[in-house]
N, C-alpha and C positions, 0 to 999 in steps of 0.2 A: 809528232809536232815538236818534241824537244830537239831531235836532230835537226829539224828544218830550222828552228829558231837559232840553233848554233851555227848554222851555215849561211844565214841571211842577215842583213842589217837589222837592229833592233826595231826601227821604224817600220820596216816591212813585215817583220815577224809579228808585230803587234796588229797589223791589219789583217793577217791571216788567223789570228787567234780568236776563238769563240768561247763563251762560257758554257759550261756543261751543268746538267742536273735534270731532275725529272720534269716533266711537262707540268705546268701550273694549271691544272684542269679547271679549277675554280675561277682563276683569272680569265681563261679562255671562255668560260661560260659568260662571265660578266661582259667581256668584250663583244661577244655575239649579242648580247641583250641590250647594248648600249647605243651605239651610234646608228646601226641599222634599223632597228625599231622606231627610233626617234625621227629617222628620216621618212620611213614608211608612213607614220601617223601624219607627218607635215604634208607629204604628197597627197595622201588621200583626202586631206582637209582642204586642198588647195593653197597650202601656205609653204611652198617648197623652199623658198628662201630662208624661212624660219627654221625649217629642218636642216638646211645646210649649215647654219650657224651653230645650232644645237649639237650637230653631229661632230662639228670641229671642236667644240668645247669637250665632248665626250672623247674624241681621239686624243686630244692633248692630255687629258686626265689619265687615259689608258696607258700613255707612255710612262706615266709616273706610278701606275698601279703595280708596285713591286711586292714580293712576299713580305709578311710582317703582320702585325697585330691590327685589329679594327681601329683601336685607339690612336696608333701611330698613323694610319691611313688618313685620319681626318686632317692632320696637318700636312701630310705629304700630298694629298690631292686637293685640299681645300684652299691653302694658301696660294699655290700657283694658279688656281682657277679664278681667284679673285683678282690676283695681279693680271691675268689675261683679260678679264672683263674690263679692268681699268685701262689697259693698252688698247682694247678694241674701241672703248669709249673715245679716248683721246685721238687715236687714228681716224676714226670715222669722221668727227667734226673737223680735224685738221685737214683731211683729204677733201672735204667739201667746201671749206671756207678760206684756205690760204693757197698762196701760190707755190710752185715747185721749189723755189729757192727757200722760202720760209719753212715749207714742210720738211725740206731736207735738214735744215738747221735744228728744227724742233725734234726730229727723230734722232738726230746725232747726239743732242743733249740727253735724250731719253736713253739712248745706248750707253752714255757715260755713267748715268745713275744706275741703270740695270746692271752693268758690268761690275761696278764698284760694290753694290749690294750682294752680288753673287758670291764675294769673297767670304761672306759670313758662314755659309755651309750649304749642304745639298738642297735643303728646302728653299732657301733664299736663291739658290742657282736656278732651280726649277721655276721660281716665280719671275726672275729675271728673264729667263728664256720665253716663257709664255707672254710676258709683258710685251716684249719686242716683236715676237711673231704675231701676236693679235695686233698690235699697233699697225704693223705693215699690212696685215689682211684688211683691217678696218679702212685704212687710207686707200687701198688699191683695188679691194673687190667691190664691184658695183652691186649694191644690194638696195631694195626698195625701203626698208625699215629705217627709222631714224637711229642714231647712235645709241641712245639709251636702250632701245629695244634689242639691238643687237647684243649689247653687253648682258642685258637680262636673259636672253635666250642662251647665250654662251655659257653663263653660270648655270643656267637650268640644265643644260647638257652635261656638264661636269658634275652638277649636283646629283643627276640621275645616276651616273656611274658610282658615285660616293654612297648613294642610298643602296645600290646593289651590293656594294662592298660591305655595308653595315648589316644588311638584311639577309643576304644569303649565306647558308652554311658553308663552311670550308673544311678541308681535311684536318686542319689543326683543331677543330672544335671538339674535343675529346671529354671523356669523364662525365658526359651527359650535361655540362655547363656550357650553354650556348654562348654566354657572354665573353668567354675567354677562348680565343683561338690561337693566334700567334703568341699571346703571353705565355701560356704554359709551355708551349714548344720551345720558346726563347729560353725560359728559366731551366727547363730540362737540358737544354743544349749547353749550358753553363756547367752543370754537373757532369755531363758527358765529356766536356773539354777538360774539366779537372782531371777525370779518370784517365783520359788519353795522355795528358802531360805527365801523370804520375807512372804510367806504363811505359813512357819513354825516357824517363830520368836515367841518366847515365849513359845514353845513347846519342847517335847523330841527329835523331829526329827531335830531340828535346827543344831546341830554339824555335823550330817551326810549330810545335804544339803549344809553346808559350804564346806565340803570336796568335794562334787559332783561339786560345783561351781569352786573350784580349778582345778578339772579334766578338766571340760569344757574349762576354760581358757588355760590350758596347751595344750589341743587338738587343739584349735583354733590357738594358736600361732604356733604350729608345721604345721598345715594345710596351714597357710599363709606364713610361713617362709622358705619354700623349695627353692631350687636353681632357679635362674633366671638369664638371660643374663644381665640384669642390676641390680645394688644394690638397686633400688627403684622401686615401682610400676609404671610401665610404662604406662598403660592404664587407661582411665577415670573410666572404670567399676572396675578395680582392686584398683585405689585409693579410690573409694567410698567405697568398701568392707573393706578396711584397716581402713578408717575413722569410719566405722560402729563398727568395732571391738574396736577401741580406745575410742568410746563413751561409750562402756559397761564398762570401766574400773572405772569411777566414780561411776556408778551404783553399781558395785560389792563392791566398797569400802563403799558406803553408806549402803548397805544391810548387810555387815559384821558388821558395827558399830551398826546397829539396832539389829542384832542377839546377840551381845555382851551385849547390854543393857537389852535384854530379855523382852521387852514390845511389845505385839502384835500390829501390825500395821493394818490400816483400809483396808478392802477388795479391795477398789478401787486402793490402791498402787500396787497391784499385777497385775492389768489389763493392766498398761502402759507397762512393760517389755514383757508381752505376745503378745501384739500387735506389739512391735518392733521385736519380733522374727519372726512373720509371715511376716512382711515387708521385713526382710532380705531374707527370703527363696522364697518370690515371686517377689522381686525387685519392690515393689509398695510403695506408700506413707502411712504413718502411720495414718493419720488423726488426729483429736483431741485426746489428751491423758489425762485421768483423773488424776489430781493432788493430791497428799496427802495433809494432813494438814501440817502446818509449825510450829508445836508446840514445836519441840525439835531440837537440832543441827542435828542429824542424818536424821531426816525427812526433814528439810530444805535441807540438802545435797542431799537427794534423789529427792526432787522436782527440785533442780537446775540441777541434772544430767538428769533428764527426759527432761526438757526444752532443755538442750544441745543436747541431743540425738535426740529430734524431729527435731531441727534446722539442725542437721548433715543429717538426713535421707531426709529432704525436699530441702535443699539447697546444700548439699554436704559439706564436711569438709576438712580442710588443715592438720589434724593430721593423717598422714598416717603410723607413727612408730608403730612398734610392742612391743615397750617398753621391749626389751631384748637386752642383750649385747652379742657379739660374744665372745667365749672362746678364750683366747690368747694361743699361743704355750706354753707359760710358765706353764699356768694353766693345760693344757692337759698333759704336761710332769710330773707336780707334781701329777696328778691323777695316771698316768701310774707307776711312781716310788714311790707312797706313800703306805700306809699299805694295802689298798684294792687291788691295783695292784700287789703288791708283793705276798700277800697271795694268790690271785687267780691265778697268773701266776705260782706260785710254784705248786700249787695244780693241774692245768691242766698239767703242764710239767710232773710231776710225773704220772698222770694217763695215759696221752698220751704216754709218753716214756715207761712206764711199759707195756701197752698193745701192743705197737709195738714190744718190746723185746719178749713178750710171743708169739705174733703172728709169729714173724721171727723164734723162736725157733721150734714152731710147724709145720711151713711151710718147714723148712729144714730137720725136722725130717720125713717128708713125712706124717704127721698126716692127711694132707688134701687129700692124694692120688695123683692123677695125675692133680688135678685142682688148679690153683693159685688164690685164693680169700681171701688171709689173711687180706686184707684191712677192712673187715667187723668188726673185733675185735677193732681196734683203732677208726674207724668211730663211733661205737656204743659208745665207752668210752667218745668221745667228747660230744655227746649229753647227756650222763649221768652226766658229770661233770659240766654241765651248770646250775648255781643256778637260772637264770631267767626262767627256765622251771619247778621250783617247788623245794621243800625241796628234800634232797638226798634220803631219804627212799622211798618218794612218786615217784621220778623218777625212782628208781630202780624196784619198784613193777609194775609200769606202762609200762616201757620198757619191762620187761620180759613177761608180760601178752600180750602187744601188738605184740611182736615178735612171740609168740606162736601162737596167733590167726591169725596173718598174714601169718605165714608159713603153717598153717593147711588150710586156705582158698586158698593160692596159690596151694597147692598139689591138692586140689579139682578141681581148674580151669584148671591147667596144664593137668589133666587127661581128661578133657572134651572138652577144646577148641582146634580148629585147629591152627596149626602153620604155618607162623607167624601171620596170620591175626587176630586170636583170642587173642593172647598175645598184639598185637598192640592196639586192641579195649580195652583191660583190662587196658593198660597204660592210655588211653584217659579217661577211667571211674575213675581210681584212681586220676588222675590230677584234675578231677572235683570235687572229694570227699575230696581232702586235705583242701580247704577253710573251710569246715564244721568240718573236723576231727580235726583242730587245737585247737578246744575248750577243748580237753582232750588229754593229751599226749599219753595214751594208745591207743586211737582211731587213733591219728596221726601216731604213731608207726606201727599199724597194716597196715593202707593204704600205707605208705612209704615202709614197708616190701614187700608187694604184688607188688608194682610198681617196686622196684629195682630188685626183682627176676624175674619179667617179662622182664626187660631190660637185665638182665644178660643171660636169657635163649634165648632171641631173638639174643643176641651177639654171640651165639654158645656154651656157657657153659651149661653143664648139669644142671639139677635142683639140688640145694643145700639148700632145705628147712630146713631139719632136721639139718644140720650142723650149719645153721644160728642159730638155737635155742641154740646149745651148745656154740657157739661163744658169743652169747648175754649174756648167764648166766655167762660165764667166765668173760666177761667185767663187769657184775654187781658186781661180787665178787671183781674184781681189784678196781673198784671205791668205793665200800663200804670199803675196807680195807684202801686205800689211804685217803678216806674222813674222816676216824677217827683216822689217824696218828697224833701225835703231830706236829703242824706247826712249821717251822723255826722261824716265827714271831709270833705276838699276834693272837690268834683265834678270830674270830668275827671281824676281821680288816675291812671287807667290811661295816658292819653295823656301826661300830664306825667312819669309815671315812665319811660316808654319814651323820650321825647324827652331827659330828663335823662341817661338811660343812653347815648343816642347822642352827646350832647355830651361826656360823660366819655371815650367811646371815641374820639372826635375829638381830644380833648385829649392822651391818650396817644400816639395816632398822630403828631400834629403835634410833640409834645415829642421823640419818638423820632427823627423825621426831622431836626429841627433841632438835635439834640445831636451835636456833631462826633464824640463817642466812640462813637456807635452806628450811624452811617450805613453802616458796612461789614457790619452784621448784616442782610442782605436777608431771610433766612428769618424773623426776628423782625419785620421790617417788613412782610412779606407777611401774617403772622399778625394783626398789628395793623390793617392795611388792610381784611382780611377782616372782622374784628370791627367796625370802624367803619362800613363799608358795610352789613353785615347788620343792625347796630343801627338805621342810618337807614332801612333798608327796613321794619323792623318798626315804627319810629316813624311812618313815612309811611303805612303801611297803617291804623294805629290812628287817625291824624288824618283820612284820607279817610273812615273809617267814622264818626268822631264828627261830620264835617261833614254827613253825610247823616241825622243825627238830627233830630227835631222842634226847632224854634227854642229851645224852653225848655232842651233838653239841649245842642244844638250851640254855644250862646253860651259854654258853659263852656270850650271849646277854641279860643276866638277868639285869633288871633295865633300859634298854635303852628305852622300851616302856613308863615308867613313864617320862623319860626325854623328849621324843618326844610330849607326852601329854602337859607337862609344856610348851614347845616351842610354840605349836599350840596356847595355851591360851595367851601366851606372844605376838605373832604375831597378833592375834585378838585384844588384848588390844592396841597394837601399832597402829592399824588401827583405833580404836575408838578414840585414842589420836589425830590422824591426822584430823579427821572429827571435833573433838572438837576445835582444835587449828585454823583450817579454819574458824569456826563460831564465836569464841570469843577471839581467841589470847591467851588464857590461859587454863591450865588444872584444873579440879576440884580436890578436895581431894579424890574422888573416884578413878579418874584415877591414881593419883600418888601413892596412897596406894596400888592399885592393882599391879602396876608395880613393886614397891619395894618388895611386898610379893612374886611375881613371880620370880624376880631375886634371892631372897633368896632361894626359893624353887628350882631353876634351879642350883644353885651353889651346893646345898646339893646332888641333883639328880645326877649331872655330877660326883661328887666325889665318890659317891656310885657305879656308872657304870664304873668307871675307865677312864673317858673322860678327856683328858688333855687340860687344857686351855693355848693357846699360850701367850707368854708375849705380853702385849699390846692389848689383845683381850678381856679383861675384859669388861662386859656389863656396860653400863653407868648408873649412878644414875639419876633418873628422876628429872626433873625441878620442882621446886616448883610451886604450884598452885597460 
C-alpha cells in the first residue's frame, strides 16, 4: 500500500486505505444482539414500525461503538443518541405540520447549528451527525407513531446497545475486576509507549514513537475521564488506577527529554516501563525494577520516575488527578462561533439545505413514484460533508462505491430470503458487521445500506435499491459542488483554528516552564504539557486530512504542516527544559539557543501560513542559562 500511495494522488490513496487491527469480537457480539433482536421482538408483537425506529437508533449507536472503556462509551454513545432523538422529534413534527419551503429552511438552520457544534470535538461531531440524520428520517419516513414516541423508541434502541456495552464482558476486563476493561488496557498502553520511545531513542523511529506516546496518553485520559456519579475516583481500585496513570506522566516527560537529547539509553532502562505495563493489566506488584544510570539530567529524571512509580504500584498513591482541565462554557462558545465552527457550520447548512430542497422538489414532482423516502438524499449528504470521515473526494468515492455495492447485495438477498424472517436475520448480520466495517468508509456504507434497506422493506415499503443509488450519486454531486464553493469566511478555517489553539497551548506551557516562580508546580506543568501535546495531535490530524483533499482545497492549508512540525519540536524542547530545570535549576546554552531558534522559525512559519498571533500571545523569550 505504501508503494501505491506514492504512485497515486493523496485524495485517491486515502480512499484506498483501510484501518487494520484485530477483529473486535465483543463489539461484533453487541452488534448482533442490538438491532436484529429489537426488530424481531417488534415484528412478533405486531409493532414493526416501532422496531424499525429502535433498530435505527441501535444502528447509529453501533457506528459510534469504538474500542475504549465502558466509562468513555457512556458519553460516546449516549450524547449522540440524545441528539438523534431530538432531531427525530423536530423532524417528525416539522414534516407533518409545515410546508416544503418552511421545512427546508428549518432543516438548513438545524444544519448550521449542528455543523458549528461539531467543531467542539468527536463526540459533538457524532451528535451533530445523528441530529441531522434523524431529523431527515423523522421528516421523510412515513411512520404511524407520533414524534415523541419515535424519539423515545430511538433512544431505547441506542440505550439497549449501551446496556450491552456496560453489561457484557470484554477482552480487556482482566485481573478479575469486571468494572475496568478498557481503563486498565489504556493505562498499560501508556507504559508500553514509554518503553517503546526509550527503545527508539537515538534512532529514526523516535519521533513516531513520541507521537504514539501522545496518542496513548490521550486515550488513557479519555478512558479514565468519562462520566461518573462523583467528581472524583470513588473506589480504592479506581483511585489506584488513577494513581498509576499519574505515575506515568513523569516517566513520559523523562522519556521525551531523552528522545530530544538523542543519546541512546541502556537496554535495562526499557525493562522497567514494560514491567509496569504488565502490572497494570494484571493488577499485580511490579517486583524490583532495573534502574538506569544517573549520568545525565534526563536519566536521573527517569530513575526518579521509576522509583516513584514502583512506590505507587506497591503502596498506592494519592495523586488521582487526570491532569486535564474541563472546558469552560466560554471556551466552547468560542470554538462554536470561531472560524472552524463558522466555516463548517456554513458548509453543512448549505449541503444539508440544498439536499433537502432538491429532495423535496423531486418528492413533490412525484419522481419517487408513490413511495415517500426522500430522506435518503439529505441523510447521505450529512455523512458526505463530515470531514472526520476523510477528505471530501475520498468520502464521495467511498460513499458512491459502498452504496452501489450495498444496493446490489441487498437486491440479491431480497430475492432469496424469506420475509420478514430473512430480513430480520440480515439486519442482525449487518449489525454484527458494522464494528468491522467502520475501518473503511466504503465498507461501512455498504453494510449500512443493506441494513437500512432491510429495515425499510420490513416496515412495509417496497424495495428501493436502485433509486438509492441515484439519490446517493445526486448527494455526491451536491456535496462536491458545495464543497468547492468559495466560503463566506476563510477557507481552511478548521485547520488554522486547531493550529492556532496548539500554538497558544505551546505558549502557555513554555511560559510556565520558563517562569522561575512556577517550575515547582509539576502537577500544573504536566496538565499544560498534556494540553499542548493533545492540541498538537488534533492539529496534526486535521492537517494530514486537509493535505489529502483535492488540490483546489488542499492549497488552503499549505504551510501549516511546517508550523505543526516546528511546534512539535518546540514542545519537545520545552519538556527537555523542564527536566533540566528540575535537575540543575538553570538551562544550558543548548536549551536556550534551541528555543530561540524555534521561536524565530515558528514566527516565520506562522506568517507564511497566514496564522494571526493574538495581541498578548507572543511566545516568550527563553531565560538565560
